[in-house]
C-alpha positions in Angstrom: 96.5 124.2 4.1 96.5 123.7 7.7 96.1 127.5 8.5 93.6 129.6 10.4 91.6 131.8 8.3 89.1 134.6 10.0 86.4 133.2 7.4 86.2 129.9 5.6 83.2 130.1 3.0 81.9 126.9 2.2 80.6 126.7 -1.2 81.2 128.9 -4.2 78.2 130.1 -5.7 76.6 133.7 -5.7 76.1 133.7 -1.9 79.7 132.6 -1.1 81.4 134.8 -3.5 79.3 137.8 -2.5 80.2 137.0 0.8 83.8 136.3 0.3 84.3 139.5 -1.8 82.8 141.6 1.3 84.8 140.0 3.8 88.3 140.1 1.5 87.5 144.1 1.1 87.4 144.1 4.9 90.9 142.9 5.2 89.7 139.1 6.5 91.6 136.4 5.5 89.2 134.3 3.5 89.3 130.8 2.1 86.5 129.8 -0.2 86.0 125.6 -0.5 84.0 124.8 -3.5 83.1 121.6 -5.2 82.3 123.0 -8.6 78.9 121.8 -8.8 76.6 124.9 -8.6 72.9 124.3 -8.8 72.3 126.6 -11.8 74.9 124.9 -14.0 72.5 123.6 -16.5 71.0 126.8 -16.9 72.3 128.9 -20.3 71.8 132.5 -18.4 71.2 134.0 -15.2 68.1 136.2 -15.1 66.8 139.2 -12.9 70.4 139.8 -11.9 70.6 144.0 -12.3 73.7 144.8 -14.4 74.2 141.1 -15.1 71.2 140.4 -17.1 71.5 137.2 -19.2 75.0 136.4 -18.2 75.8 132.5 -18.2 76.2 131.4 -14.7 79.7 130.1 -15.2 80.8 133.5 -16.6 79.1 135.2 -13.4 81.1 132.8 -11.0 84.5 133.1 -13.0 84.0 136.8 -12.6 83.2 136.6 -8.9 86.1 134.4 -8.4 88.6 136.8 -9.8 87.4 139.9 -7.8 87.6 137.7 -4.7 91.1 136.8 -5.8 91.8 140.4 -6.6 91.3 141.4 -2.9 93.4 138.4 -1.5 90.6 135.8 -0.9 91.7 132.3 -1.8 90.3 129.2 -3.3 90.3 125.5 -2.7 88.5 122.9 -4.9 87.0 120.2 -3.1 84.6 119.1 -0.2 84.3 119.4 3.6 84.1 116.0 5.1 83.4 117.4 8.7 83.4 120.4 10.7 84.1 120.0 14.3 84.7 122.9 17.1 88.1 123.9 17.8 88.7 126.2 20.7 86.5 129.4 19.7 86.3 128.5 16.1 86.3 125.3 13.8 88.3 122.8 11.9 87.4 121.9 8.6 88.4 118.2 7.7 88.6 118.2 3.6 88.2 115.2 1.2 91.6 115.3 0.3 93.0 114.7 3.8 93.8 118.3 4.6 92.4 120.4 7.3 92.0 124.1 8.0 90.8 126.2 10.8 88.0 129.2 10.5 87.2 131.5 13.2 83.9 131.8 11.7 81.9 129.7 9.0 79.8 131.2 6.0 78.4 128.2 4.7 76.6 128.8 1.3 76.2 124.9 -0.4 72.8 125.5 -1.9 70.1 123.0 -2.3 69.5 120.0 -4.8 66.5 119.7 -7.0 64.9 116.0 -6.8 62.8 115.8 -9.8 59.8 113.2 -10.6 60.8 109.8 -11.6 59.8 110.5 -15.2 62.2 109.3 -17.9 64.0 112.0 -20.0 62.9 114.9 -17.7 66.3 115.0 -15.7 68.2 115.2 -19.0 66.6 118.4 -20.4 66.6 120.1 -16.6 67.7 123.7 -17.0 67.0 123.9 -20.6 63.5 123.2 -21.5 62.4 121.4 -18.2 62.0 124.4 -16.2 60.7 125.1 -12.5 60.7 129.1 -11.9 58.8 131.6 -14.1 60.9 134.6 -13.0 64.3 132.7 -13.8 62.8 131.3 -17.3 59.5 132.7 -18.2 60.6 135.1 -20.8 62.5 132.6 -22.6 59.5 130.5 -23.0 56.8 133.1 -23.4 54.2 132.3 -25.8 55.3 129.1 -26.1 53.3 125.8 -25.6 54.4 125.0 -21.9 53.2 121.7 -19.8 52.9 121.8 -15.9 53.8 118.4 -14.6 51.7 118.2 -11.4 53.7 116.8 -8.4 51.7 118.0 -5.5 48.8 120.4 -4.4 50.5 123.2 -5.8 50.6 122.2 -9.4 47.1 124.3 -10.2 48.9 127.6 -8.8 52.0 126.7 -11.0 49.8 127.0 -13.9 48.0 130.3 -13.1 51.6 131.7 -12.5 52.8 130.4 -15.9 49.6 131.6 -17.8 50.9 135.2 -17.2 53.9 134.5 -20.0 51.9 132.2 -22.5 48.3 132.0 -23.4 49.3 128.2 -24.2 49.7 126.5 -20.9 48.3 122.8 -20.1 48.2 121.1 -16.7 49.5 117.6 -16.9 47.7 115.9 -13.9 50.4 112.9 -13.8 49.4 111.3 -10.9 47.5 114.0 -9.2 43.8 113.7 -8.9 41.3 115.8 -11.0 40.5 119.5 -9.9 37.3 120.1 -8.1 34.6 121.9 -9.6 35.9 125.6 -8.4 39.7 124.9 -9.5 38.6 123.5 -12.8 36.4 126.6 -13.6 39.4 128.7 -12.5 41.8 126.8 -14.9 38.8 126.9 -17.5 38.8 130.7 -17.0 42.1 131.3 -17.8 42.3 129.0 -20.7 44.6 126.4 -19.2 43.6 122.8 -20.3 43.9 120.0 -18.4 45.5 116.8 -19.6 44.7 113.4 -17.5 46.7 110.4 -17.0 50.1 109.8 -15.9 53.2 111.0 -18.1 55.1 108.0 -19.4 58.1 109.9 -20.8 59.5 113.1 -22.3 59.9 113.4 -26.2 62.6 114.8 -27.7 63.9 115.3 -31.1 67.0 116.4 -32.4 68.0 117.4 -28.8 64.6 119.3 -28.5 61.8 118.9 -26.3 58.7 118.3 -28.5 56.2 117.0 -25.8 55.5 114.3 -23.3 53.9 110.7 -24.0 51.3 109.7 -21.9 50.9 106.2 -20.3 48.1 105.5 -22.9 50.2 106.1 -25.7 49.1 109.8 -26.5 51.5 112.5 -27.5 50.9 115.9 -25.9 53.0 118.4 -28.1 54.9 121.1 -25.8 57.9 123.1 -25.8 58.6 123.5 -22.1 57.8 121.5 -19.2 57.4 123.2 -15.8 57.7 121.1 -12.6 58.0 121.7 -9.1 61.1 120.0 -7.5 61.6 118.8 -4.1 64.3 121.2 -2.6 66.7 119.3 -0.5 69.5 121.4 1.3 73.2 120.4 1.1 73.4 120.3 4.9 75.2 117.4 5.8 78.3 119.6 7.2 75.7 121.5 9.2 74.0 118.5 10.7 77.2 117.4 12.0 77.5 120.7 13.8 73.8 120.3 15.4 72.0 122.5 12.9 69.1 120.4 11.2 66.8 121.4 8.2 63.3 122.9 9.0 60.5 122.1 6.4 59.2 124.9 4.4 55.7 125.3 3.6 53.7 127.0 0.8 50.0 127.1 2.3 49.7 123.7 3.9 52.2 122.1 1.5 55.7 121.2 2.2 58.0 122.4 -0.6 61.6 121.7 0.9 63.7 122.5 3.9 66.2 125.1 4.8 68.4 125.6 7.6 66.7 128.3 10.0 68.5 131.5 10.6 68.0 135.0 11.6 67.8 138.1 9.3 71.8 138.2 8.9 72.2 134.6 8.1 73.4 133.7 11.7 72.4 130.2 12.9 71.6 129.0 16.4 75.4 127.6 16.4 77.7 130.5 17.2 80.2 131.4 14.6 78.1 129.8 11.7 76.2 131.8 9.0 74.1 130.6 6.5 73.2 132.3 3.0 71.7 131.9 -0.5 69.6 129.0 -0.9 70.3 126.8 2.0 69.0 129.5 4.1 66.1 130.5 1.6 65.2 127.9 -0.9 63.1 130.5 -2.8 66.2 133.1 -3.3 67.4 133.6 -6.8 71.0 134.7 -7.6 70.5 138.1 -7.1 68.7 137.4 -3.9 71.6 134.8 -2.8 74.4 137.4 -3.4 72.5 140.1 -1.5 72.5 137.5 1.3 76.0 136.8 1.5 76.8 140.2 1.4 74.3 140.8 4.5 76.0 137.6 6.1 79.5 138.9 5.6 78.9 142.2 7.4 77.3 140.4 10.3 80.3 138.4 10.3 82.9 141.0 10.1 81.0 142.8 12.8 81.2 139.7 15.1 85.0 139.4 14.4 85.8 142.9 15.5 83.9 142.3 18.6 85.8 139.5 19.0 89.1 141.0 18.3 88.4 144.0 20.6 87.6 141.8 23.6 90.8 140.1 22.8 92.9 143.5 22.7 91.4 144.7 25.7 92.8 141.6 27.6 96.0 142.0 25.8 95.9 145.8 26.7 95.1 145.1 30.2 98.1 142.4 30.6 100.4 145.0 28.8 99.3 147.7 31.1 99.9 145.3 34.0 103.0 144.1 33.2 105.1 146.7 30.7 106.6 148.8 33.6 107.1 146.0 36.2 110.5 144.7 36.9 110.2 141.4 34.7 109.5 143.2 31.6 112.3 145.8 32.2 114.8 142.9 32.5 113.5 141.2 29.5 113.8 144.7 27.4 117.4 145.3 28.6 118.7 141.8 28.3 117.2 141.6 24.9 119.7 144.1 23.6 123.3 145.1 24.3 121.9 148.8 24.7 118.6 150.3 24.7 119.3 154.1 25.1 121.5 156.5 23.3 123.9 156.9 26.1 123.4 160.9 25.8 121.8 162.6 28.8 118.1 163.7 28.3 117.9 166.8 26.7 115.3 168.7 29.0 117.6 167.6 31.9 120.5 169.6 30.0 118.5 172.6 29.5 117.2 172.8 33.0 119.9 171.7 35.2 123.2 173.3 33.3 123.2 176.3 35.4 122.1 174.9 38.7 124.2 174.8 41.4 125.4 171.0 42.1 124.1 169.3 45.2 122.7 166.0 45.8 120.5 164.7 42.8 118.1 161.9 42.7 118.0 160.2 39.2 114.7 158.2 38.9 114.9 155.3 36.5 118.1 155.9 35.4 118.3 153.4 33.0 121.9 152.9 31.4 123.0 155.7 33.5 123.6 158.4 30.9 121.8 161.2 32.9 123.8 160.1 36.2 126.8 160.2 34.6 126.2 163.7 33.2 125.0 164.8 36.6 128.4 163.6 38.2 130.5 165.1 35.5 129.1 168.5 36.8 129.8 168.0 40.3 126.6 166.4 41.5 126.4 163.5 44.0 123.8 161.2 42.6 121.7 158.6 43.5 120.8 156.6 40.6 117.5 154.5 41.1 116.6 151.7 38.7 114.2 148.5 38.8 116.5 146.7 36.3 119.8 145.1 37.6 121.2 144.7 34.1 120.3 148.6 33.6 122.3 149.1 36.7 125.3 147.0 36.0 125.4 148.9 32.6 125.1 152.2 34.0 127.8 151.5 36.8 130.2 150.7 33.9 129.6 153.9 31.9 130.4 155.8 35.5 133.6 153.8 35.7 134.7 154.5 32.1 133.7 158.1 32.6 135.7 158.6 35.8 132.9 159.7 38.2 131.8 156.2 39.7 132.7 157.7 43.2 129.9 160.2 42.9 127.1 157.9 41.9 125.6 155.7 44.4 123.6 152.9 42.2 120.3 151.4 43.9 118.3 148.9 42.8 114.8 149.6 44.0 111.0 150.3 43.1 110.3 153.7 44.5 106.7 152.8 44.6 107.6 150.1 47.4 110.5 152.0 48.8 110.1 155.5 48.6 113.1 158.2 49.0 113.7 160.4 51.8 111.7 163.3 52.4 113.4 166.6 51.7 117.1 165.0 51.1 117.8 166.0 47.5 118.4 169.2 45.5 117.5 168.0 42.4 114.9 165.1 41.7 114.8 164.3 38.2 112.3 161.6 36.4 112.6 161.3 32.7 109.9 159.6 31.2 108.5 157.8 33.7 105.2 156.5 33.0 103.0 154.5 35.1 99.3 153.8 35.4 97.4 157.0 36.5 96.9 156.2 40.1 100.8 154.6 40.6 102.1 157.9 38.7 100.4 160.4 40.8 101.5 158.4 44.4 104.8 158.1 42.9 105.1 161.7 42.0 104.0 162.9 45.1 106.7 160.9 46.8 109.4 162.6 44.4 108.0 165.8 45.4 108.3 165.2 48.8 112.0 164.1 48.7 113.1 167.7 47.2 114.7 169.7 49.8 113.5 173.6 50.2 115.3 175.4 47.6 115.5 172.3 45.5 113.9 171.4 42.1 111.6 168.9 40.7 112.1 167.9 37.2 109.4 165.7 35.5 109.7 165.0 31.9 107.2 162.7 29.9 105.7 161.9 26.6 103.0 164.4 26.0 99.6 163.0 25.0 99.5 164.8 21.8 102.4 162.6 20.4 99.7 159.8 19.9 98.5 162.1 17.0 101.8 161.7 15.3 103.5 159.3 13.2 106.0 158.9 15.9 104.3 155.6 17.0 104.3 155.9 20.7 103.5 153.6 22.9 99.4 153.5 22.5 98.5 153.7 26.1 96.6 157.0 26.5 96.4 156.7 30.6 100.1 156.3 31.0 100.8 159.7 29.1 100.4 162.8 30.7 100.9 166.8 30.6 102.9 168.9 32.2 99.6 170.8 33.6 98.5 167.4 34.9 101.6 167.1 37.1 101.5 170.7 38.2 98.0 170.7 39.3 98.9 168.2 42.0 101.7 170.5 43.6 100.4 172.8 46.3 101.0 176.3 45.2 101.7 177.3 49.1 104.7 175.0 48.9 105.8 175.1 45.2 106.6 177.4 42.8 105.9 176.1 38.9 108.7 177.6 36.9 107.6 175.7 33.7 104.6 173.8 32.8 105.1 173.2 28.9 104.8 170.8 26.1 108.2 171.5 24.3 108.6 170.5 20.7 111.4 168.7 19.4 112.3 166.8 16.2 112.4 163.0 16.2 112.3 160.4 13.2 109.2 158.1 12.6 109.3 154.3 11.8 109.5 155.3 8.1 112.5 157.5 8.8 110.6 160.8 8.3 111.3 163.6 10.3 108.1 164.5 12.7 107.5 167.0 15.7 106.7 165.3 18.8 106.4 167.1 22.3 108.0 166.3 25.9 105.6 167.4 29.0 108.2 169.2 31.0 107.3 170.2 34.8 110.2 172.4 36.4 109.0 173.4 39.9 111.0 174.7 42.9 110.4 174.1 46.5 109.7 177.0 48.4 
């Protein structure tokens, strides 16, 4: 525990497991916290669940847990004692003393059925004391069914159950006798009305046989139907500021549920609900569908949050990656960053040029500057990192060309080179934000003497399509044609503007083809 999950699902019934499955398959980190007390535990079977008709509730949940686990979802048996805001997420305190953090919550704790206080009734709940004809009607079809009146909706219940059996009785219990119109409706459907309070449930050999009335008479029955008071298990949500709202049928209150939109989102940001907690009429298949629906909404919300975070991080990366502190950190983290060999496009383009004065922009650890000096060039090697320049100077000393290289610590964006001072200006893989890049390249072009050569080499944008895993900063990359387009043809002859292929090894050790954007231009 003491971890942060993308989503914590509180409640491991059909809604919770369905949501956890979808979220795990979406590669979210998911924890399901469940106390192991499903509402339908007393029932023998689940019904109206396409493809799972007649499955025992425990078996359905066991299969669901296995499926969630297969995709990496985790489980914890226990209860959530409290939930509090924690930055942009939630901190959940568990009954065992642990705590866990969630970026988002899916609460599917369901509801509790509160039965009338009739002796023997609760013991038969889910077996032959029933509430929903769609859940249990087929199983007691054509049997003798007593509808225990617990409110004004009892007549409606009796009329519904009449669809499954011709032998339905309305047990008035404490309810008033039906009025003339209602009595006529009941009589027309053959529904007998039994007056007087019900004192207890009659059971023989673990089988319901009827009810005993307060006056001692026994009414023979095979099943009893009762409308329970539907109370949401919402203590966790109340602590977050969500209050259950009463649900009515007609003018009559039948229970309460947590208000939410069509996706299960509540008025508390980051909290979703599904199943009977959000829809007290929902059956198992309905709850499973609601869990999936909520999961999709939660994942979409997390994607939006991940994107916002990524944009902020990307902006920070763009703003800092090519600045002096970042380069210093990069060089100081390793004894050497580059191979020590000159860049191949420099070798290809400069090997046959007559040596003169060269400006090596972003000289790094000095491989290009040393190679030029060895061929007779007088080199000004400029870099933003003092660590890199120290290594470059040591390289030049060991190569015996230190007297031909001037090492300069400078940011050429702030201290541009002298105009028309160099026979060669080489910038190898100088990547900057577009506006800064164009301004710098214009200054580099201005530093080329008449008849001199401008060589600019960069990572072509097409490298992002390969497995080479280039820095994913599309705006920082450019084509040779992009650079050439900024050169005035009246002053420049473009000798090459190409994307040149070369072989490289990707992060998996596989050979791949990358392209260097190569601009070679001669000042007229």
